[in-house]
C-alpha positions as CSV (number, residue, x, y, z in Angstrom):
1,M,-99.2,-68.7,-70.6
2,E,-96.5,-68.4,-67.9
3,R,-97.1,-65.5,-65.0
4,D,-95.4,-63.2,-65.2
5,D,-95.0,-62.2,-61.2
6,H,-92.0,-59.6,-61.5
7,A,-94.3,-58.1,-64.7
8,G,-96.9,-57.9,-62.8
9,S,-95.3,-56.7,-59.3
10,A,-93.5,-53.9,-61.2
11,L,-96.9,-52.6,-62.2
12,A,-98.5,-52.9,-59.4
13,A,-95.7,-50.9,-57.6
14,L,-96.2,-48.2,-60.5
15,A,-99.2,-48.0,-59.8
16,A,-99.1,-47.4,-56.0
17,L,-96.7,-44.8,-57.0
18,L,-100.0,-42.6,-59.0
19,A,-102.5,-43.7,-56.5
20,D,-101.8,-41.4,-53.5
21,E,-104.4,-37.9,-55.0
22,T,-101.0,-35.6,-53.6
23,R,-98.4,-37.6,-55.8
24,A,-101.1,-37.5,-58.4
25,A,-101.0,-34.1,-58.1
26,M,-97.5,-33.0,-57.8
27,C,-97.1,-35.2,-61.0
28,L,-99.9,-33.4,-62.8
29,A,-98.1,-30.3,-61.9
30,L,-94.8,-31.6,-63.3
31,L,-96.2,-31.6,-66.7
32,D,-95.8,-28.2,-67.7
33,G,-91.8,-29.5,-68.2
34,R,-90.4,-26.9,-65.8
35,A,-88.4,-27.9,-62.3
36,W,-90.1,-27.5,-59.4
37,T,-88.8,-27.2,-55.8
38,A,-90.1,-29.2,-53.4
39,G,-91.3,-26.3,-51.5
40,E,-93.1,-24.4,-55.0
41,L,-94.6,-28.3,-55.0
42,A,-96.3,-28.7,-51.0
43,R,-98.2,-25.4,-51.8
44,Y,-99.7,-26.2,-54.7
45,A,-100.3,-29.5,-53.0
46,G,-101.2,-28.0,-49.6
47,V,-99.4,-30.7,-47.6
48,A,-96.3,-29.5,-45.0
49,A,-93.0,-29.4,-46.6
50,S,-92.2,-32.8,-44.6
51,T,-95.0,-34.2,-46.2
52,A,-93.7,-33.1,-49.6
53,S,-90.3,-34.7,-49.1
54,E,-91.1,-38.1,-48.5
55,H,-94.2,-37.8,-51.6
56,L,-91.6,-37.1,-53.7
57,G,-88.5,-40.0,-52.3
58,R,-90.8,-41.9,-53.3
59,L,-91.7,-40.8,-56.9
60,V,-88.3,-39.8,-57.4
61,A,-87.1,-43.3,-56.1
62,G,-89.9,-45.5,-58.3
63,G,-88.3,-43.3,-61.2
64,L,-91.0,-40.7,-61.7
65,L,-89.4,-37.8,-61.4
66,A,-85.9,-37.1,-61.8
67,E,-83.8,-34.5,-59.1
68,E,-81.5,-32.0,-59.2
69,R,-79.7,-29.8,-56.4
70,Q,-78.3,-26.3,-56.3
71,G,-76.9,-25.4,-53.4
72,R,-80.0,-25.3,-50.9
73,H,-82.8,-25.7,-53.4
74,R,-84.1,-29.4,-54.3
75,Y,-85.7,-29.2,-58.0
76,V,-87.8,-32.2,-59.2
77,R,-88.8,-32.2,-62.4
78,L,-90.6,-35.4,-64.4
79,A,-87.9,-38.2,-65.8
80,D,-88.3,-38.0,-68.8
81,A,-90.8,-36.9,-71.9
82,R,-91.7,-41.0,-71.7
83,T,-93.4,-39.9,-68.0
84,A,-94.6,-37.1,-68.8
85,Q,-96.8,-39.5,-71.9
86,L,-98.1,-41.5,-69.0
87,V,-99.3,-39.2,-66.6
88,E,-101.0,-37.4,-69.2
89,D,-102.5,-41.3,-71.1
90,L,-104.3,-41.1,-67.8
91,A,-105.1,-38.2,-67.0
92,A,-107.4,-38.2,-69.9
93,H,-108.3,-41.8,-69.0
94,A,-110.2,-40.3,-66.1
95,G,-111.4,-37.3,-68.0
96,P,-112.7,-34.2,-66.5
97,P,-113.6,-33.3,-61.9
98,P,-117.0,-34.8,-61.3
99,T,-118.1,-31.9,-60.3
100,G,-117.8,-28.7,-61.8
101,P,-115.3,-25.9,-60.5
102,R,-116.4,-24.5,-56.8
103,T,-115.7,-20.4,-57.2
104,L,-114.8,-17.9,-60.8
105,G,-111.2,-18.4,-59.7
106,Q,-111.4,-22.0,-59.9
107,A,-113.7,-21.4,-63.5
108,G,-111.2,-19.1,-64.8
109,A,-108.2,-21.6,-64.5
110,R,-109.9,-24.5,-65.4
111,S,-111.6,-23.0,-69.1
112,A,-107.4,-21.0,-69.1
113,M,-106.3,-24.5,-69.3
114,A,-108.5,-26.0,-72.1
115,R,-108.3,-23.5,-74.4
116,A,-104.0,-23.2,-74.4
117,R,-102.2,-24.4,-71.9
118,T,-98.6,-27.0,-72.2
119,C,-98.8,-30.9,-72.0
120,Y,-95.1,-31.4,-70.9
121,D,-93.3,-29.5,-73.5
122,H,-95.3,-29.3,-76.4
123,L,-99.0,-27.2,-76.9
124,A,-102.0,-28.9,-76.0
125,G,-105.6,-27.9,-75.2
126,R,-108.2,-26.4,-77.8
127,L,-104.5,-24.8,-79.1
128,G,-103.0,-27.8,-79.8
129,I,-105.9,-29.5,-81.4
130,L,-106.2,-26.4,-83.9
131,V,-102.6,-26.5,-84.5
132,T,-102.7,-29.8,-84.9
133,D,-105.6,-30.2,-87.4
134,A,-104.5,-26.5,-89.4
135,M,-101.0,-29.1,-90.3
136,T,-102.8,-32.2,-91.0
137,D,-105.2,-30.1,-93.6
138,R,-102.1,-28.5,-95.1
139,G,-100.2,-31.8,-95.4
140,L,-98.2,-30.8,-93.2
141,L,-98.6,-33.7,-90.6
142,A,-99.7,-37.2,-91.6
143,Q,-102.1,-39.3,-89.5
144,S,-103.3,-42.2,-91.2
145,T,-101.4,-44.5,-89.8
146,G,-100.5,-42.4,-86.2
147,F,-98.7,-39.0,-86.9
148,A,-95.6,-38.6,-89.2
149,L,-94.5,-35.3,-90.2
150,T,-94.6,-35.0,-94.2
151,D,-91.6,-33.7,-96.4
152,E,-93.6,-30.5,-96.2
153,G,-93.3,-30.2,-93.0
154,V,-90.0,-30.5,-91.7
155,E,-89.9,-27.6,-94.6
156,W,-92.4,-25.8,-93.1
157,F,-90.1,-26.3,-89.6
158,A,-87.1,-24.7,-91.2
159,G,-89.1,-21.5,-92.9
160,L,-90.0,-21.2,-88.8
161,G,-85.9,-21.4,-88.2
162,V,-86.4,-24.6,-86.8
163,D,-83.7,-27.2,-86.9
164,L,-85.3,-31.2,-85.6
165,A,-82.4,-32.8,-86.8
166,A,-80.7,-30.8,-84.1
167,A,-83.2,-31.1,-81.8
168,R,-83.7,-34.8,-82.2
169,T,-82.1,-36.6,-79.7
170,G,-82.1,-40.1,-78.7
171,R,-84.3,-42.2,-79.5
172,R,-87.6,-39.9,-79.0
173,P,-90.5,-40.0,-82.2
174,L,-90.3,-37.3,-84.4
175,A,-94.1,-36.8,-84.1
176,R,-96.5,-38.9,-82.4
177,P,-100.0,-38.2,-81.1
178,C,-101.1,-37.1,-77.3
179,L,-104.7,-37.4,-76.3
180,D,-105.9,-34.5,-75.2
181,W,-107.2,-34.8,-71.6
182,T,-109.6,-31.6,-72.6
183,E,-110.7,-32.0,-76.0
184,R,-110.6,-36.0,-76.3
185,R,-108.8,-35.9,-79.4
186,P,-104.8,-36.6,-80.4
187,H,-102.8,-33.4,-80.3
188,L,-99.1,-32.9,-81.5
189,A,-95.7,-34.3,-79.5
190,G,-92.4,-35.9,-79.8
191,V,-89.7,-33.6,-80.7
192,A,-91.8,-31.8,-83.5
193,G,-94.3,-30.8,-80.9
194,A,-92.0,-30.1,-78.4
195,A,-89.9,-27.7,-80.9
196,L,-92.7,-25.8,-82.0
197,C,-93.7,-25.4,-78.4
198,G,-90.5,-24.0,-77.6
199,H,-89.9,-21.6,-80.2
200,A,-93.8,-20.4,-80.0
201,L,-92.9,-19.3,-76.5
202,A,-89.1,-18.4,-77.3
203,S,-90.9,-16.0,-80.2
204,G,-93.7,-14.5,-77.7
205,W,-96.9,-16.5,-79.9
206,C,-97.7,-17.5,-76.2
207,A,-96.9,-16.2,-72.9
208,R,-97.5,-18.2,-69.1
209,I,-100.3,-17.3,-67.4
210,G,-98.6,-17.4,-64.0
211,S,-96.7,-20.5,-62.1
212,G,-99.1,-23.0,-64.4
213,R,-99.6,-25.1,-67.4
214,A,-101.8,-22.8,-69.0
215,L,-100.8,-20.2,-71.8
216,K,-102.3,-16.9,-73.2
217,L,-102.2,-16.9,-76.8
218,T,-101.0,-13.2,-78.2
219,A,-101.7,-11.0,-81.0
220,Q,-98.3,-11.5,-82.5
221,G,-99.6,-15.5,-82.4
222,R,-102.7,-15.3,-83.5
223,A,-101.0,-13.0,-86.5
224,A,-98.6,-15.8,-86.8
225,L,-100.7,-18.9,-86.9
226,H,-103.1,-17.3,-89.1
227,T,-99.5,-16.5,-91.2
228,H,-98.3,-20.0,-90.6
229,L,-101.0,-22.3,-90.6
230,G,-104.4,-20.5,-92.0
231,I,-105.6,-20.3,-88.2
232,A,-108.4,-17.6,-88.1
233,P,-107.4,-14.6,-85.5
234,D,-110.4,-15.8,-83.3
235,A,-110.4,-19.6,-83.3
236,L,-109.8,-20.1,-80.3
237,E,-112.3,-18.9,-78.8
238,A,-114.6,-19.7,-81.1
239,P,-116.7,-22.8,-79.8
240,T,-116.7,-26.3,-80.3
241,A,-118.8,-27.9,-82.8
């Protein structure tokens, strides 16, 4: 087989972008799906503004981040859903941190992230798995060969007032599995996953905890998930089997 030097160098360049701990931390923070300023990412990563700017420049030039400017402010976000999938897949492959949390605050934050969070633009953590399992059990989602939304699933979204046809743009799949790095099982991503997460946030089913990716399932959300998917109100707090 002929060696493809171009592909090899391109892969090495991509790996080098994420091989730095600061750049990796910034990409993980941006999995919340929102745009951050350079200053916010500098504080999050614990580096000087000039250092953050240099790292962000490399990530933008490498195609992992997209840049937007509004007045004096420079915002960056993950380039697209495909980039988000790459970052999340690598995080899942890397596994949990080798050491436990050092403080109660870190323990609480890690626990909140494991219970419910956003993965770019869809639900993840135990909440994402509960929703995915419930949709599968009810015949709304098929997992026999990858993920596929059934006709009943499309009708279920319509019943929520979500028009998946209008939400679908480009070549992004309607449904795809995304390996959850805390649960080690796939949760629902793709157009349907993003639409459900957007509906959950807009309808008050979930609320963001601070400025990070962690989510809190509200009382309204517990009731809605029980009504629409049969998920027990205390399922999120129940120990994992």
